[in-house]
N, C-alpha and C positions, 0 to 999 in steps of 0.2 A: 418893318412891321412893328407897330406900337402895341404894347400890352394893354389890355383893358383894365387890369388891376395894377395899381401902383402901391408899393410898400414904402413906408417911410424908413429912412436910415435910422439905425439904433445907435445909441451912444456907447462909448467904451464901458461905462459903468453898467449899462444894461447887459452888454455881452458878458462882463465879469459875473453879474448876478445870475444870468441864465445858464452859463457854462463855467461853473466854479473850478473845475479841475481839468479843463481842456487847455493844452498848451497853445499859446498864441504868439505870433511875431508881429511887432508893431514897427512900422517904418515911418518915422517922424518926418514930417515935411517942415520946411522953414517956418518957424513960429516963435522962436525966441525962448527965453528962460521960463516964461509962464506956461507954455505947452509942456516943456520938460517937467516942470514942477507938478502940473496937474496929472500927467500920466504916472509919474513916480508916486504921488500921493494915493491915487486910485489903486495902483498895483500893490502898494504896501497895505492899504486899507483892507483889500480883499485877500491878503496873504498869498500873493501870486508871484513873489520875487523869484522863486525857484522854477517856475514854469512859463514865465513871460520873457521873451527875447526882444530887445529893442535896439535901435540904431537908426542910421540914415545914410543916404547916398553921400551926403556931405560929411567930410572928415571932421570939420569943426563942430557940427551938431552931434555926431557920434561921440566925440571927445567930451563935450559938455554933458551928455547923458551919463557917461562913465564916471565923470567927476561928481555929478549930482547924486547919483545912487549907484554905487559899485556892486550892490547886492543883486541888482537886476542883470540877468545875462545879456550880453551884447553880441551883435554881429559886426563883421568888417564893413568899413566904409569902402567906397569905390577905390580911392587911392590906396588903401591898405590891401585890397584884393590884388591890385596891380603890383604893388611892392612885394607881397608874399609870393606871387607867381614868378616874378623876376628872381627873387632870392632862391626859390626852388630850382629854377633853371640853371643858375650858376653854382648851386651846391652849398649855399650859405644858410639856408633856412633853419637847419638844426641848431645853429648857434645864435639865433635871433629870438628874443622873447616876443610872443604873440599876445597882444592885449585882448583880443576878441575871444569870446567863448565859442562862436560859430562862424564858419566861413561859407559864404554863399556867392554864387556867380549869377 
């Protein structure tokens, strides 16, 4: 069933403007350093580093996000989720530093 009304997608900047204090999670897709830079710049511009969480399924993208702006909260990449789950099962998790601020499955 097709909707009669179609709504255009809004930009991240429009979301930040319309919802200035609503926490948001941003799952970055492969797009390179330019995408990471743009998201970081917008997040900083709208003073949202403490209520925005970013990361990616890809471990390399998540690592680049943390390196680019460590003030923005991050979630675990898929490989990190698996590693932390395994470490929990074998009892070693309490002795391993966790880089992410949030864990999601």
